[in-house]
N, C-alpha and C positions, 0 to 999 in steps of 0.2 A: 335123558332128563334135561340136558343142557339146551335142547332145542324147543322145549315146551314154554309157552307163555307163562308169565309170572302171575297166575291166577290164584294159586293156593297160598303162596308166600308173597303177599303184596309188599311193595317197597314202602316203608314208613318214612315220611319226610320229617326230619328233625328241623326245628326252627331255632336259630341262634339269634339272640337279641342283645344289642349293646345300646344302652340308653344313659341319659343323665337324669339323676333324681335330686331334687332339692328337698332336704329334710329339715328337721328342727322341731322344737316344741309347739310352734304355732301352726296348726293345720291350714290356716288360710294362706300360708306361704309355700305349702307343698306344691311341687311341680314335677312333671314328667316330660321328657323330650327324647323321642327315639332318635338314635344316631345311625344305627345300622340293623337291618333285619335280613337274615340269610336263610333261605332264598327270598328274594324280593317279593315273590308272590305268596309268601306264607300267610295263611288266613288267621293271623293272630289279632285279637282285640285286646287293647290295654286301656285301663283307666284307673284313676286314684279313688280310693274309698277310705275315708277316715285316716288310718295310720298304715295303709298297705297299698301297694301297687297290685292291681288285679289283672291277670292275664287269662284270657279264655280262648280256647281253640276247640271247635266242635262241641262236644259235651263235657269237656274237661276244664277245670279251673285251677289256677295257681295263685296263692297270696304270698307276696314278698313284702316283709316289713320295711317301712320307710326308715331312713336313718334318723336317729334321735338328735344328732348334732347338726347344727345349722350349716348350710352351704350346699354347693353342688358336688355330687359324687357320681362316679362311673359305675354302672351296673352291667354285669354280664350274666346271661342266663341261657342255658340250653334247654329247650322244651322237653319235659319229662324228668329232668333231674330233680333231686330232693334238696338241692341247695343252689344258691346264687352267689356271685361274688360282687361285693360292694367295695370299691377301691381294692384294698388287699384283704378285706375281711370276708370270711365265709358266713353266709346267712342261711339257716335252714328255712325251707318254705313249706306251706301247707298245700297239699295236692288233693284233689277230689273232683267229683262230678259237679257240674253247675247246678245251682238251685238247692244245694244242701246246707248252705251257711246261713 
């Protein structure tokens, strides 16, 4: 089995994102700035929508709530996890297929 190509068990590429998020009560001041995406060729699409950072990859979507306190904060997220880390705080995220929200 070791010599067979990996056709049955394909390698799933996990994307790791580090970004800066600007939060606060005023949605016009919300901002997203990617700092690092691993691997660099990860097909991750990210954008802000009201009070969430939306990440999409393939047919999957993740919503990460923006910080309610004003200022820049560091976000860390591993694609597929049910939580993200904002500074030192753990935030639970919404996971699901695209087009269902």
